[in-house]
C-alpha positions as CSV (number, residue, x, y, z in Angstrom):
1,M,-16.1,27.0,86.4
2,T,-19.6,27.2,84.9
3,R,-18.1,27.2,81.5
4,L,-16.0,24.2,82.2
5,M,-19.0,22.3,83.6
6,S,-21.0,23.1,80.5
7,F,-18.1,21.8,78.4
8,I,-17.9,18.6,80.4
9,S,-21.7,18.2,80.1
10,V,-21.5,18.5,76.3
11,I,-18.7,15.9,76.2
12,L,-20.7,13.5,78.3
13,L,-23.8,14.0,76.2
14,I,-21.9,13.2,73.0
15,A,-20.4,10.1,74.7
16,V,-23.8,8.8,75.9
17,S,-25.3,9.5,72.5
18,S,-22.5,7.7,70.7
19,A,-22.8,4.7,73.0
20,S,-26.6,4.7,72.5
21,F,-26.1,4.8,68.7
22,A,-23.5,1.9,68.8
23,G,-25.9,-0.3,70.8
24,E,-29.2,0.5,69.1
25,P,-28.6,1.2,65.4
26,T,-30.9,3.7,63.7
27,F,-32.8,2.0,60.7
28,P,-33.9,3.7,57.5
29,S,-37.4,2.4,58.1
30,P,-39.4,2.3,61.3
31,L,-39.6,-1.3,62.6
32,P,-43.0,-3.1,62.6
33,D,-44.4,-4.4,66.0
34,K,-43.4,-7.9,64.9
35,L,-41.3,-9.4,62.3
36,R,-43.8,-11.1,60.1
37,V,-42.3,-13.7,57.8
38,C,-43.9,-15.3,54.8
39,A,-43.0,-19.0,54.8
40,D,-43.8,-22.5,53.6
41,P,-45.3,-24.7,56.3
42,N,-43.7,-28.0,54.9
43,N,-40.6,-27.4,52.9
44,L,-37.4,-28.5,54.6
45,P,-34.6,-27.5,54.6
46,Y,-36.0,-24.0,54.3
47,S,-38.9,-23.9,56.6
48,N,-41.7,-25.8,58.3
49,K,-44.3,-25.2,61.0
50,D,-42.1,-26.6,63.6
51,Q,-39.5,-23.9,62.6
52,Q,-36.8,-26.4,61.9
53,G,-35.5,-25.0,58.7
54,F,-32.5,-22.8,58.1
55,E,-34.8,-19.9,56.9
56,N,-36.6,-20.2,60.3
57,K,-33.2,-19.9,62.1
58,I,-32.2,-16.9,60.0
59,A,-35.6,-15.3,60.7
60,E,-35.0,-15.8,64.5
61,Q,-31.6,-14.2,64.1
62,L,-33.0,-11.1,62.5
63,A,-35.8,-10.9,65.0
64,Q,-33.3,-11.0,67.7
65,Y,-31.4,-8.1,66.2
66,F,-34.5,-6.1,65.7
67,H,-35.8,-7.0,69.3
68,L,-39.0,-8.3,67.7
69,D,-41.0,-11.5,68.0
70,V,-41.4,-13.5,64.8
71,E,-44.8,-14.1,63.4
72,Y,-45.3,-16.5,60.5
73,V,-47.8,-16.4,57.7
74,W,-47.9,-19.9,56.2
75,F,-48.6,-20.7,52.7
76,P,-47.1,-23.4,50.3
77,Q,-44.3,-21.8,48.3
78,R,-45.9,-22.6,45.0
79,M,-48.1,-20.7,42.6
80,G,-49.9,-17.9,44.4
81,F,-47.4,-17.8,47.3
82,I,-46.5,-14.0,47.0
83,R,-50.0,-13.0,46.2
84,N,-51.3,-14.8,49.4
85,T,-48.6,-13.6,51.7
86,L,-46.3,-10.6,50.9
87,K,-49.0,-8.9,48.8
88,N,-52.0,-9.9,50.8
89,Y,-53.4,-6.7,52.2
90,S,-56.2,-6.8,54.8
91,D,-58.6,-3.9,55.4
92,E,-59.4,-5.4,58.8
93,T,-55.9,-5.3,60.1
94,G,-54.8,-2.3,58.0
95,R,-51.6,-4.0,56.8
96,F,-50.2,-6.7,54.7
97,A,-50.1,-10.3,56.0
98,C,-46.3,-10.4,56.2
99,D,-43.3,-8.3,55.3
100,L,-40.4,-10.5,54.5
101,V,-39.6,-13.6,52.6
102,I,-36.3,-15.1,53.8
103,G,-35.2,-16.8,50.6
104,V,-36.0,-15.9,47.0
105,P,-33.9,-15.8,43.8
106,T,-32.1,-12.6,43.4
107,Q,-33.6,-12.2,40.0
108,F,-37.2,-12.4,41.0
109,D,-39.9,-10.4,39.2
110,I,-42.8,-10.5,41.6
111,A,-41.0,-9.0,44.7
112,A,-38.2,-6.5,45.3
113,T,-35.0,-8.4,46.4
114,T,-32.2,-7.4,48.7
115,K,-28.6,-8.0,47.7
116,P,-27.7,-11.7,47.9
117,Y,-26.7,-13.2,51.1
118,Y,-25.6,-16.6,49.8
119,R,-24.9,-18.3,46.5
120,S,-25.4,-21.9,45.9
121,S,-25.5,-24.3,42.9
122,Y,-27.3,-27.3,41.6
123,S,-25.8,-30.5,42.9
124,I,-25.5,-34.2,41.9
125,I,-26.3,-36.5,44.8
126,F,-25.7,-40.2,44.9
127,K,-24.8,-43.2,47.2
128,K,-21.1,-43.4,48.0
129,D,-21.1,-47.2,47.6
130,G,-23.1,-47.1,44.2
131,P,-21.9,-46.9,40.7
132,L,-21.0,-43.2,41.1
133,G,-19.0,-43.7,44.2
134,A,-15.7,-42.7,42.6
135,A,-16.9,-39.5,41.0
136,I,-15.6,-36.2,42.5
137,T,-16.7,-33.7,39.8
138,Q,-19.6,-33.3,37.3
139,Q,-17.0,-34.0,34.6
140,D,-16.3,-37.4,36.2
141,V,-20.0,-38.1,35.9
142,A,-20.2,-36.9,32.3
143,A,-17.1,-39.0,31.4
144,L,-18.7,-42.3,32.5
145,P,-18.9,-45.0,29.7
146,D,-22.2,-45.0,27.9
147,T,-22.9,-48.5,29.2
148,V,-22.5,-47.3,32.7
149,K,-24.7,-44.1,32.1
150,Q,-27.6,-46.2,30.6
151,S,-27.6,-48.6,33.5
152,L,-28.3,-45.7,35.9
153,S,-31.6,-44.7,37.2
154,V,-31.5,-40.9,37.3
155,A,-33.9,-38.3,38.7
156,A,-34.2,-34.6,38.1
157,F,-36.6,-31.7,38.5
158,A,-38.0,-29.7,35.5
159,P,-37.7,-27.0,34.5
160,S,-34.1,-26.7,35.8
161,P,-30.6,-26.3,34.3
162,A,-30.2,-30.0,35.0
163,V,-32.5,-30.9,32.1
164,T,-30.1,-29.6,29.4
165,W,-27.0,-31.0,31.2
166,L,-28.4,-34.4,31.5
167,R,-29.6,-34.4,27.9
168,D,-26.2,-33.2,26.6
169,N,-24.3,-35.8,28.5
170,G,-26.0,-38.9,27.7
171,F,-28.7,-39.4,30.4
172,K,-31.7,-38.3,28.3
173,G,-33.2,-41.8,27.9
174,N,-33.0,-43.0,31.5
175,T,-33.9,-39.9,33.5
176,S,-37.2,-39.4,35.3
177,Y,-38.3,-35.8,35.5
178,F,-40.5,-34.4,38.4
179,R,-42.3,-31.1,38.8
180,I,-40.9,-28.7,41.3
181,M,-44.4,-27.4,42.1
182,N,-46.8,-30.3,41.9
183,G,-49.7,-28.8,43.8
184,D,-49.4,-31.2,46.7
185,A,-48.9,-29.2,49.9
186,E,-47.6,-32.3,51.7
187,D,-44.9,-33.0,49.2
188,Y,-41.6,-31.2,48.8
189,P,-38.4,-31.8,46.8
190,G,-36.4,-33.0,49.7
191,K,-38.3,-36.1,49.9
192,M,-36.7,-37.2,46.5
193,V,-33.3,-37.5,48.4
194,N,-34.8,-40.3,50.4
195,R,-35.4,-42.2,47.2
196,V,-31.8,-42.0,46.4
197,A,-30.8,-43.2,49.9
198,D,-33.3,-46.1,49.5
199,G,-31.7,-47.1,46.2
200,E,-34.7,-46.3,43.9
201,F,-32.5,-43.8,42.0
202,D,-28.7,-43.9,41.4
203,M,-28.3,-40.2,40.9
204,L,-30.4,-37.1,41.6
205,V,-29.7,-33.5,40.3
206,I,-31.3,-31.0,42.6
207,W,-30.9,-27.6,44.1
208,G,-27.8,-27.5,46.4
209,P,-29.3,-26.6,49.7
210,I,-31.6,-29.5,49.5
211,A,-28.9,-31.9,48.5
212,G,-26.5,-30.7,51.3
213,Y,-29.1,-30.7,54.1
214,F,-30.3,-34.2,53.5
215,A,-26.9,-35.7,52.7
216,K,-25.6,-34.3,56.0
217,S,-27.9,-36.5,57.9
218,T,-27.4,-39.5,55.6
219,P,-23.6,-40.3,55.7
220,D,-23.8,-42.8,52.8
221,L,-24.8,-40.1,50.3
222,A,-22.2,-37.9,48.4
223,V,-22.8,-34.5,47.0
224,I,-21.1,-32.8,44.0
225,S,-21.7,-29.0,43.6
226,M,-22.0,-28.3,39.9
227,T,-20.0,-25.5,38.3
228,S,-21.2,-23.4,35.4
229,E,-20.0,-24.6,31.9
230,G,-20.2,-22.0,29.0
231,S,-23.9,-21.0,28.7
232,S,-25.0,-23.6,31.2
233,V,-25.3,-21.8,34.5
234,F,-25.8,-23.9,37.7
235,D,-25.0,-21.4,40.5
236,F,-27.5,-18.7,41.5
237,P,-27.6,-16.0,44.3
238,I,-30.3,-16.0,46.9
239,S,-31.7,-12.8,48.4
240,M,-34.5,-11.8,50.8
241,G,-37.8,-10.5,49.4
242,V,-39.9,-7.5,50.2
243,R,-42.7,-5.5,48.5
244,Y,-41.8,-3.1,45.6
245,G,-41.9,0.5,46.6
246,E,-40.6,-0.2,50.2
247,R,-37.1,0.9,49.6
248,P,-36.5,2.0,53.3
249,W,-37.7,-1.3,54.7
250,K,-35.4,-3.2,52.1
251,K,-32.4,-1.0,53.4
252,T,-33.3,-1.9,57.0
253,V,-33.3,-5.6,56.2
254,E,-30.0,-5.3,54.3
255,M,-28.5,-3.5,57.4
256,A,-29.7,-6.5,59.5
257,M,-28.3,-8.9,57.0
258,D,-24.9,-7.2,57.2
259,A,-24.8,-7.0,60.9
260,N,-25.7,-10.7,61.2
261,A,-23.6,-12.0,58.3
262,P,-21.4,-14.3,60.5
263,Q,-24.3,-15.8,62.2
264,I,-26.2,-16.4,58.9
265,A,-23.1,-18.0,57.5
266,M,-23.0,-20.3,60.5
267,I,-26.6,-21.2,60.1
268,L,-26.1,-22.1,56.4
269,N,-23.0,-24.2,57.4
270,D,-24.9,-26.0,60.1
271,F,-27.6,-27.0,57.6
272,G,-25.1,-28.3,55.1
273,V,-25.9,-25.6,52.5
274,P,-23.2,-25.7,49.8
275,V,-22.1,-22.0,49.4
276,V,-20.1,-21.4,46.3
277,E,-18.3,-18.5,44.7
278,A,-19.8,-16.9,41.7
279,S,-18.9,-18.7,38.4
280,S,-21.2,-16.4,36.4
281,A,-21.7,-12.7,36.2
282,P,-22.5,-11.4,39.8
283,L,-26.1,-10.3,40.3
284,G,-27.3,-7.7,42.8
285,G,-30.7,-6.9,44.3
286,D,-33.3,-4.9,42.7
287,D,-32.7,-1.1,42.0
288,D,-36.1,-0.4,40.6
289,D,-38.2,-0.9,43.7
């Protein structure tokens, strides 16, 4: 009887341990006391201080998974962003200001990147009732008669793959280029979409998540997701960013990304982010970190 009771006790212990493991995953890195996120205070659709962006929602989802509160460190996502956030160490607190950037290019040289969690592409955005209203693909736009092309008022950001495409397809002379990082913390690229909706520009080439988000709330705008052509690549993968040398933390973040992949996909869809299949060579996260 004693031997039988001992056997049953071992079985119960294994069952309880397994249930505990299933409910509370063991991470490669110890969790911090808060999920400290580096973010831009005024850059919809990604993030803002009112936490209305899709990166804010993804951060909330990860924090819920980790059973942590979210704490933001705000800084305009321009020159010096990583230095003043992710790499900003304080002797007073004994830690870095924040530990995670929700969205960075997968090929990013100033932070270690996780594996990608979505891929989007540059997009063409225009009014449905305007001169481009019948266009369905970028080839339709490129095939417009020269007289129509030259009558259009076009906008794009530089540097970007849009510059070469517009030049090669007959829009060089009537395109206004804007700087992605203009130094004004109150300005952000999404504001340019309003200038298309207001009729100032007939066509705008801009990064897909921005186009998709603002077009979703403006029904008279149409969006074409661009596909890569030869050496011109328009689609790029997006990852999360951590500090170099913190491989266990990166693995922990990737575990959370995998566990919350359906919820993250739903957030991206809710915000109108155009998610595309890779049309160029697939890119992974950093290995040398």
